[in-house]
BAVO-551231 format. One record per residue (C-alpha): residue number from 0; residue in one letter; x, y, z. Coordinates in nm, 4 decimals, decimal comma. Example, Ala and Ser with C-alpha at 12.3 -4.5 7.8 and 13.67 -1.06 7.14 Angstrom:
REC   nr  rest         x         y         z
REC    0     A    1,2300   -0,4500    0,7800
REC    1     S    1,3670   -0,1060    0,7140
***
This chain:
REC   nr  rest         x         y         z
REC    0     M    9,3588   12,2621   31,8777
REC    1     S    9,1944   12,1800   32,2136
REC    2     R    8,9555   11,8880   32,2476
REC    3     V    8,5942   12,0063   32,2567
REC    4     L    8,3292   11,8339   32,4709
REC    5     L    7,9710   11,9477   32,4123
REC    6     F    7,7226   11,8824   32,6950
REC    7     T    7,3540   11,8905   32,6096
REC    8     G    7,0242   11,7416   32,7202
REC    9     K    6,6610   11,8253   32,7768
REC   10     G    6,6144   12,1431   32,9759
REC   11     G    6,6472   12,0939   33,3509
REC   12     V    6,8418   11,7644   33,3498
REC   13     G    7,1567   11,9163   33,5030
REC   14     K    7,3870   11,9473   33,2030
REC   15     T    7,5373   12,2741   33,3316
REC   16     T    7,6361   12,1109   33,6602
REC   17     L    7,7907   11,8084   33,4874
REC   18     A    7,9768   12,0224   33,2324
REC   19     A    8,1215   12,2360   33,5120
REC   20     A    8,2047   11,9253   33,7184
REC   21     T    8,3887   11,7686   33,4235
REC   22     A    8,5942   12,0823   33,3604
REC   23     A    8,6762   12,1132   33,7325
REC   24     S    8,7888   11,7505   33,7426
REC   25     L    9,0117   11,7952   33,4370
REC   26     A    9,1745   12,1006   33,5951
REC   27     A    9,2206   11,9211   33,9281
REC   28     N    9,4062   11,6453   33,7437
REC   29     G    9,6564   11,8861   33,5896
REC   30     R    9,4892   11,9792   33,2624
REC   31     K    9,4078   12,3368   33,1723
REC   32     A    9,0368   12,3416   33,1002
REC   33     L    8,7947   12,6073   32,9808
REC   34     V    8,4226   12,5656   33,0436
REC   35     V    8,2030   12,7803   32,8194
REC   36     S    7,8294   12,8448   32,8195
REC   37     T    7,6446   12,8973   32,4901
REC   38     D    7,3053   12,8478   32,6555
REC   39     P    7,1007   13,1700   32,6167
REC   40     A    6,9845   13,1214   32,9775
REC   41     H    7,3304   13,1297   33,1338
REC   42     S    7,3646   12,9466   33,4679
REC   43     L    7,7297   12,8416   33,4493
REC   44     G    7,8410   13,1210   33,6801
REC   45     D    7,5782   13,0105   33,9342
REC   46     A    7,7084   12,6512   33,9245
REC   47     L    8,0689   12,7639   33,9748
REC   48     D    7,9622   13,0313   34,2246
REC   49     V    8,1644   13,2975   34,0422
REC   50     R    8,0862   13,6022   33,8300
REC   51     L    8,1558   13,5376   33,4612
REC   52     G    8,1854   13,7550   33,1531
REC   53     A    8,2266   13,7006   32,7796
REC   54     A    8,6071   13,6765   32,8075
REC   55     P    8,7625   13,3668   32,9716
REC   56     S    8,8792   13,4225   33,3276
REC   57     E    9,0463   13,1877   33,5736
REC   58     V    8,8287   13,0524   33,8518
REC   59     D    9,0304   13,1488   34,1579
REC   60     T    8,9177   12,8458   34,3582
REC   61     A    9,0748   12,5976   34,1149
REC   62     D    9,4138   12,6057   33,9430
REC   63     G    9,3933   12,5598   33,5668
REC   64     L    9,0156   12,6091   33,5453
REC   65     F    8,8858   12,8925   33,3264
REC   66     A    8,5277   12,9869   33,2436
REC   67     C    8,3186   13,2300   33,0395
REC   68     Q    7,9651   13,2883   32,9147
REC   69     I    7,9532   13,3755   32,5442
REC   70     D    7,7561   13,6872   32,4508
REC   71     P    7,5987   13,6112   32,1087
REC   72     R    7,4574   13,9626   32,0736
REC   73     G    7,8019   14,1162   32,1081
REC   74     L    7,9413   13,8739   31,8489
REC   75     V    7,6683   13,9736   31,6046
REC   76     D    7,7456   14,3421   31,6464
REC   77     E    8,1179   14,2796   31,6040
REC   78     A    8,1531   14,0058   31,3429
REC   79     W    7,8276   14,0140   31,1449
REC   80     G    7,7954   14,3890   31,1219
REC   81     E    8,0679   14,4272   30,8575
REC   82     L    7,9280   14,1581   30,6286
REC   83     R    7,5734   14,2889   30,6711
REC   84     G    7,6940   14,6299   30,5538
REC   85     H    7,8537   14,4787   30,2438
REC   86     L    7,5440   14,2735   30,1613
REC   87     R    7,3175   14,5770   30,2008
REC   88     T    7,5348   14,7554   29,9448
REC   89     V    7,4977   14,4665   29,6992
REC   90     L    7,1218   14,4438   29,7476
REC   91     A    7,0779   14,8198   29,7164
REC   92     G    7,2794   14,8126   29,3936
REC   93     A    7,0455   14,5428   29,2649
REC   94     G    6,7468   14,7728   29,3231
REC   95     V    6,6292   14,6376   29,6585
REC   96     D    6,4705   14,9012   29,8800
REC   97     E    6,6927   15,0112   30,1708
REC   98     L    6,4454   14,8908   30,4343
REC   99     D    6,4014   14,5535   30,2609
REC  100     A    6,7790   14,5149   30,2344
REC  101     E    6,8087   14,5739   30,6091
REC  102     E    6,5533   14,3011   30,6794
REC  103     L    6,7049   14,0552   30,4310
REC  104     T    7,0437   14,0690   30,6009
REC  105     V    6,9036   13,9706   30,9415
REC  106     L    6,9498   13,5934   30,9117
REC  107     P    6,7830   13,3562   31,1633
REC  108     G    7,0381   13,1537   31,3555
REC  109     V    7,3332   13,3861   31,3029
REC  110     E    7,3716   13,4460   31,6800
REC  111     E    7,3992   13,0726   31,7500
REC  112     L    7,6335   13,0245   31,4549
REC  113     L    7,8684   13,2957   31,5795
REC  114     A    7,8595   13,1456   31,9313
REC  115     L    7,9744   12,8138   31,7865
REC  116     A    8,2433   12,9917   31,5852
REC  117     E    8,3605   13,1586   31,9072
REC  118     V    8,3936   12,8150   32,0705
REC  119     R    8,6146   12,7032   31,7851
REC  120     R    8,8238   13,0198   31,8100
REC  121     L    8,8775   12,9638   32,1798
REC  122     A    8,9682   12,5988   32,1195
REC  123     S    9,2153   12,6980   31,8468
REC  124     N    9,3861   12,9940   32,0131
REC  125     G    9,3686   12,9371   32,3875
REC  126     P    9,6178   12,7646   32,6188
REC  127     W    9,3588   12,5045   32,7209
REC  128     E    9,3853   12,1334   32,6565
REC  129     V    9,0087   12,0874   32,6739
REC  130     V    8,7129   12,3168   32,6084
REC  131     V    8,3933   12,1963   32,7777
REC  132     V    8,0781   12,3551   32,6357
REC  133     D    7,7517   12,3903   32,8255
REC  134     C    7,5097   12,3982   32,5330
REC  135     G    7,1413   12,4834   32,5341
REC  136     P    6,8645   12,2207   32,5525
REC  137     T    6,8758   11,9447   32,2908
REC  138     A    6,6376   12,1033   32,0386
REC  139     E    6,8430   12,4240   32,0341
REC  140     T    7,1704   12,2292   32,0259
REC  141     L    7,0643   12,0156   31,7295
REC  142     R    6,9706   12,3309   31,5434
REC  143     L    7,3023   12,4893   31,6463
REC  144     L    7,5100   12,1938   31,5247
REC  145     S    7,3270   12,1806   31,1907
REC  146     L    7,3808   12,5510   31,1156
REC  147     P    7,7337   12,5339   30,9694
REC  148     E    7,6274   12,2851   30,7010
REC  149     A    7,3019   12,4683   30,6297
REC  150     F    7,4667   12,8110   30,6066
REC  151     A    7,7458   12,6715   30,3896
REC  152     G    7,4877   12,5280   30,1497
REC  153     Y    7,3016   12,8598   30,1227
REC  154     L    7,6260   13,0506   30,0756
REC  155     E    7,7448   12,8184   29,8005
REC  156     R    7,4177   12,8574   29,6117
REC  157     L    7,4142   13,2355   29,6440
REC  158     F    7,7860   13,2990   29,5907
REC  159     P    7,9907   13,0235   29,4218
REC  160     T    8,3227   12,9241   29,5735
REC  161     H    8,5550   13,0571   29,3054
REC  162     R    8,6468   13,4116   29,4041
REC  163     R    8,6548   13,5471   29,0488
REC  164     V    8,3019   13,4159   28,9942
REC  165     V    8,1918   13,5833   29,3161
REC  166     R    8,3473   13,9153   29,2135
REC  167     G    8,1898   13,8993   28,8697
REC  168     L    7,8536   13,8052   29,0141
REC  169     L    7,8605   14,0893   29,2643
REC  170     A    7,9576   14,3380   28,9978
REC  171     G    7,6842   14,2088   28,7674
REC  172     V    7,4185   14,2199   29,0367
REC  173     A    7,5128   14,5743   29,1273
REC  174     G    7,5033   14,6854   28,7662
REC  175     T    7,8580   14,8123   28,7465
REC  176     G    8,1770   14,7022   28,5817
REC  177     T    8,3974   14,8215   28,8650
REC  178     V    8,4830   14,4874   29,0212
REC  179     E    8,7236   14,6386   29,2752
REC  180     K    8,4343   14,8150   29,4441
REC  181     W    8,2972   14,4749   29,5500
REC  182     D    8,6236   14,3166   29,6634
REC  183     A    8,5468   14,3861   30,0285
REC  184     T    8,2174   14,1969   29,9990
REC  185     A    8,3843   13,9024   29,8250
REC  186     D    8,6558   13,8937   30,0903
REC  187     A    8,3993   13,9000   30,3713
REC  188     L    8,2022   13,6178   30,2084
REC  189     S    8,5215   13,4157   30,1624
REC  190     R    8,6079   13,4549   30,5299
REC  191     L    8,2568   13,3425   30,6252
REC  192     A    8,2868   13,0377   30,3987
REC  193     E    8,6215   12,9460   30,5532
REC  194     R    8,4769   12,9815   30,9027
REC  195     L    8,1825   12,7575   30,8152
REC  196     D    8,4126   12,4969   30,6630
REC  197     S    8,6341   12,4918   30,9720
REC  198     L    8,3270   12,4500   31,1951
REC  199     R    8,2006   12,1572   30,9885
REC  200     T    8,5445   11,9960   31,0037
REC  201     M    8,5637   12,0339   31,3807
REC  202     L    8,2158   11,8937   31,4452
REC  203     S    8,2629   11,5882   31,2222
REC  204     D    8,6112   11,4981   31,3509
REC  205     P    8,5756   11,2640   31,6546
REC  206     S    8,9364   11,3320   31,7523
REC  207     S    8,8505   11,7027   31,7937
REC  208     C    8,4899   11,7113   31,9115
REC  209     S    8,2297   11,4882   32,0745
REC  210     V    7,8972   11,5216   32,2526
REC  211     R    7,7917   11,4058   32,5994
REC  212     L    7,4185   11,3594   32,6436
REC  213     V    7,2682   11,4188   32,9855
REC  214     L    6,9314   11,2770   33,0844
REC  215     T    6,7237   11,2117   33,3919
REC  216     P    6,5752   10,8584   33,4138
REC  217     E    6,2253   10,9490   33,3026
REC  218     R    6,0501   10,7982   33,0004
REC  219     V    5,9820   11,1313   32,8285
REC  220     V    6,3453   11,2389   32,8675
REC  221     A    6,4771   10,8984   32,7608
REC  222     A    6,2663   10,9086   32,4435
REC  223     E    6,4087   11,2498   32,3545
REC  224     T    6,7603   11,1193   32,4212
REC  225     R    6,7094   10,8368   32,1708
REC  226     R    6,5901   11,0829   31,9079
REC  227     T    6,8888   11,3068   31,9795
REC  228     L    7,1311   11,0156   31,9356
REC  229     T    6,9793   10,9451   31,5948
REC  230     A    6,9836   11,3117   31,4901
REC  231     L    7,3491   11,3557   31,5899
REC  232     A    7,4513   11,0367   31,4094
REC  233     L    7,2654   11,1621   31,1027
REC  234     Q    7,4783   11,4767   31,1152
REC  235     G    7,7978   11,2739   31,1554
REC  236     I    7,8626   11,3993   31,5111
REC  237     R    7,9942   11,1483   31,7660
REC  238     V    7,8371   11,0931   32,1089
REC  239     D    8,1070   10,9614   32,3424
REC  240     S    7,8968   10,9236   32,6581
REC  241     V    7,5430   10,9207   32,7946
REC  242     I    7,4976   11,0333   33,1563
REC  243     A    7,1912   10,9585   33,3692
REC  244     N    7,1670   11,2266   33,6357
REC  245     R    6,9711   11,2475   33,9625
REC  246     L    6,9160   10,8823   34,0390
REC  247     V    6,7345   10,8401   34,3705
REC  248     P    6,9680   10,6723   34,6221
REC  249     S    6,8697   10,3174   34,7141
REC  250     P    6,7239   10,2987   35,0688
REC  251     G    6,8677    9,9512   35,1199
REC  252     S    6,6748    9,7536   35,3821
REC  253     A    6,5266   10,0610   35,5516
REC  254     R    6,1558   10,0543   35,6348
REC  255     G    5,8843   10,3175   35,6489
REC  256     A    5,6884   10,5332   35,4032
REC  257     A    5,9918   10,7350   35,2927
REC  258     A    6,1973   10,4205   35,2249
REC  259     T    5,9081   10,2675   35,0298
REC  260     W    5,8799   10,5810   34,8169
REC  261     L    6,2550   10,5833   34,7474
REC  262     R    6,2553   10,2123   34,6599
REC  263     T    5,9594   10,2517   34,4220
REC  264     R    6,1048   10,5577   34,2536
REC  265     R    6,4473   10,3963   34,2095
REC  266     H    6,2852   10,0840   34,0650
REC  267     E    6,1060   10,3025   33,8066
REC  268     Q    6,4304   10,4818   33,7191
REC  269     D    6,6199   10,1542   33,6795
REC  270     A    6,3447   10,0264   33,4488
REC  271     V    6,3758   10,3341   33,2274
REC  272     L    6,7529   10,2917   33,1999
REC  273     A    6,7125    9,9204   33,1225
REC  274     E    6,4980   10,0147   32,8218
REC  275     L    6,7775   10,2302   32,6788
REC  276     T    6,9416    9,9340   32,5095
REC  277     G    7,1867    9,9591   32,2237
REC  278     I    7,3351   10,2976   32,3178
REC  279     G    7,6401   10,1744   32,5076
REC  280     E    7,7370   10,2299   32,8679
REC  281     I    7,5369   10,4840   33,0673
REC  282     R    7,7188   10,6653   33,3475
REC  283     T    7,5081   10,7514   33,6503
REC  284     V    7,5048   11,0267   33,9128
REC  285     D    7,2921   11,0156   34,2286
REC  286     H    7,0525   11,2886   34,3316
REC  287     R    7,2258   11,4821   34,6084
REC  288     A    7,0692   11,6173   34,9253
REC  289     S    7,2200   11,9623   34,8654
REC  290     E    7,2648   12,1473   34,5392
REC  291     P    7,6260   12,1156   34,4105
REC  292     V    7,7438   12,4766   34,3864
REC  293     G    8,1096   12,5777   34,3782
REC  294     V    8,4216   12,3875   34,2742
REC  295     P    8,4533   12,1597   34,5845
REC  296     A    8,0945   12,0357   34,5464
REC  297     L    8,1385   11,9928   34,1706
REC  298     L    8,4505   11,7817   34,2266
REC  299     E    8,2417   11,5492   34,4455
REC  300     V    7,9964   11,5084   34,1571
REC  301     A    8,2828   11,4386   33,9164
REC  302     S    8,4249   11,1785   34,1558
REC  303     Q    8,1039   10,9780   34,1382
REC  304     L    8,0652   11,0358   33,7649
REC  305     Y    8,4138   10,9283   33,6562
REC  306     G    8,5617   10,7508   33,9576
REC  307     T    8,9304   10,6914   33,8897
REC  308     E    8,8837   10,7065   33,5094
REC  309     D    9,0109   10,9896   33,2939
REC  310     P    8,7192   11,2287   33,2173
REC  311     L    8,8778   11,2854   32,8765
REC  312     P    8,8997   10,9620   32,6765
REC  313     G    9,1502   10,9134   32,3988
REC  314     A    9,0779   11,0441   32,0515
REC  315     A    8,8279   10,8247   31,8699
REC  316     V    8,8550   10,6793   31,5235
REC  317     A    8,5827   10,7967   31,2870
REC  318     E    8,3196   10,5312   31,2219
REC  319     S    8,1891   10,4876   30,8696
REC  320     L    7,8270   10,5926   30,8286
REC  321     L    7,7911   10,4095   30,4949
REC  322     E    7,8742   10,0557   30,3878
REC  323     V    7,8092    9,9102   30,0408
REC  324     S    7,7709    9,5399   29,9614
REC  325     G    7,6471    9,3580   29,6532
REC  326     S    7,6300    9,0496   29,4386
REC  327     G    7,5940    8,9667   29,0706
REC  328     R    7,7264    9,1456   28,7644
REC  329     G    7,5993    9,3917   28,5073
REC  330     L    7,2238    9,4503   28,5001
REC  331     D    7,1685    9,1454   28,7214
REC  332     A    7,3670    9,2976   29,0081
REC  333     R    7,1973    9,3837   29,3344
REC  334     Y    7,3486    9,6222   29,5874
REC  335     S    7,2778    9,7238   29,9447
REC  336     L    7,3705   10,0491   30,1142
REC  337     R    7,3841   10,0246   30,4928
REC  338     I    7,3414   10,3553   30,6783
REC  339     A    7,4417   10,3024   31,0413
REC  340     L    7,2153   10,4971   31,2788
REC  341     P    7,0643   10,4221   31,6211
REC  342     L    6,6883   10,4017   31,5603
REC  343     A    6,3923   10,3522   31,7923
REC  344     D    6,0955   10,1289   31,7082
REC  345     D    5,8697   10,4306   31,6512
REC  346     T    6,1155   10,6186   31,4278
REC  347     E    5,9524   10,7848   31,1277
REC  348     L    6,1676   10,7337   30,8185
REC  349     D    6,1381   10,8762   30,4690
REC  350     L    6,3763   10,8190   30,1759
REC  351     A    6,3934   10,9976   29,8431
REC  352     R    6,6438   11,0050   29,5585
REC  353     V    6,7637   11,3575   29,4740
REC  354     G    7,0084   11,3417   29,1843
REC  355     D    7,3252   11,1712   29,3091
REC  356     D    7,2137   11,2018   29,6714
REC  357     L    6,9816   11,0088   29,8973
REC  358     A    6,7536   11,2373   30,0989
REC  359     L    6,7162   11,0736   30,4394
REC  360     T    6,4492   11,2186   30,6697
REC  361     I    6,4236   11,0777   31,0224
REC  362     D    6,1683   11,2150   31,2665
REC  363     G    6,1482   11,5353   31,0649
REC  364     R    6,5262   11,5892   31,0337
REC  365     R    6,6607   11,5712   30,6807
REC  366     R    7,0085   11,5101   30,5475
REC  367     L    7,1407   11,4542   30,1978
REC  368     V    7,3698   11,1509   30,1851
REC  369     A    7,6055   11,1507   29,8862
REC  370     L    7,5800   10,8151   29,7104
REC  371     P    7,8987   10,6190   29,6379
REC  372     S    7,9901   10,6296   29,2685
REC  373     L    7,8846   10,2656   29,2185
REC  374     L    7,5249   10,3479   29,3143
REC  375     K    7,4849   10,6674   29,1152
REC  376     R    7,3809   10,4649   28,8098
REC  377     C    7,1314   10,2587   29,0090
REC  378     I    6,7714   10,2957   29,1153
REC  379     V    6,6312   10,2327   29,4637
REC  380     T    6,4391    9,9057   29,5018
REC  381     G    6,3383    9,9287   29,8663
REC  382     A    6,4517    9,9895   30,2203
REC  383     E    6,4462    9,8120   30,5560
REC  384     M    6,4970    9,9605   30,9014
REC  385     D    6,6149    9,8071   31,2279
REC  386     S    6,7580    9,9361   31,5562
REC  387     G    7,1052    9,9659   31,4052
REC  388     G    7,0196   10,1642   31,0933
REC  389     V    6,8709   10,1565   30,7447
REC  390     T    6,9499    9,9181   30,4565
REC  391     V    6,8607   10,0510   30,1109
REC  392     G    6,8428    9,8193   29,8114
REC  393     F    6,9634    9,9190   29,4623
REC  394     R    6,9747    9,7682   29,1142
REC  395     P    7,1369    9,9046   28,7966
REC  396     D    6,9292   10,1487   28,5943
REC  397     P    6,9099    9,9946   28,2418
REC  398     S    6,8839   10,3382   28,0802
REC  399     L    7,2264   10,4314   28,2196
REC  400     W    7,4076   10,1026   28,1550
REC  401     R    7,3748   10,0794   27,7779
***
C-alpha cells in the first residue's frame, strides 16, 4: 500500500499549494506520486495549471506525477446507491413508508466517507509510492477523519457483526422467514463494515498514514492549529509535520516605510511561531512575490520547504496514547492513567466513566477510551491536566473486589 500524506489547515493558508509542491518534489526525486483533492472547493488543478478529472492522470510537465480531483457525488451514485436500495427494502418490509425510507437512507457525511474510501482504494491499487491528499479545511477534515469510527459504531449497533445474526435480524425485521431474500443486504452491509475497518486501520497506522498541518503565522490560525493537533491525537492520528506558510521576507538593514512595515510584520509572525511551543519543529515557507502556479514554481516552493531532506520521512513507530502506573496492593492500591495529548492552557476538558470506557471530551470533541483491564474494577478519584496530556487517578472499587 502507498504511503498517504494528508494536508489540511484553516481555509486560505495554502495547503493546496504545499500538497502539490510536495507531490511534485517526490516525483522529481524519482518516486511515483499521486496528488488527490478531496476538498469540495477543488483548486488542485489551478495550482498545477492542468485540467483534472475524477480519474488519475499524469501531469505532462513532470515525470511520475499524477493528479485527480475526487467527485464525491459520483461515488455516492455508484457505491452507495446499491446499499441504499437494499436498506429501503428492509425498511419498507418493516412497515416504514416509502418516502420516509428514502429519507432515512440519506446519511449525512456519506459523500466525505466515500471520498476517503476512494483515497484508500487509490493507495492500495495504484502504482504510486505516495498518495498526497489535499483535504478540506481543518473542521471538515476532522469530521472526515472521524467518520469511519462513527459509522462503524452505528453499523455495529444496527447490524451485529456475525453474518448469521445479521441475516436473521433482517428477515425478522422484514417479517418473513425467507432469509435468502435478504442475503444481498447482508452482503452489502458486510462490505461496508470491511471498508470502514480498513479505513480505521489505515488512519491509525503511522507507517501508512500521517497528517501535515499548514498554518499562516497569525494568532487565530495558530490557536486553531493547536486545537487540531489535540483533536487528531485524540483520534489516534499522527501529525508528522507542521508547516508555517507565507512568512514575510526579512528586509534586512533596508530603510524606509516599506522596510519598516516588513520588519514589524515579520516580528509579529516570529512571535506567533515562538508561542507554538511543544509541537516539535515547524517548517517555514516565505511569502512569494508571484503566485506559485505550475510544476516549476511548485518545485521552487518545495526546495525551500524541504531543502535537501527527503519530503517523505521513514515510517514512524506508533506512540502509546495510554500509560498506566500505580502503587500499593489490594484495596489500598492507587493507579494513574496517563493519556498523552498536546493541550493548550485554555483547553476545555470533561471526563466521564461509561461502563468499561472513559469518555474524554476535549473542546467539544468526544472519544471513548477503552480502559485497561486493571482499571475496569476501579473508580475515578480525580484528574489533572497539563500541556502534555491528562492524568486520571483511580482506586479499587470495594464492591468489585470482594
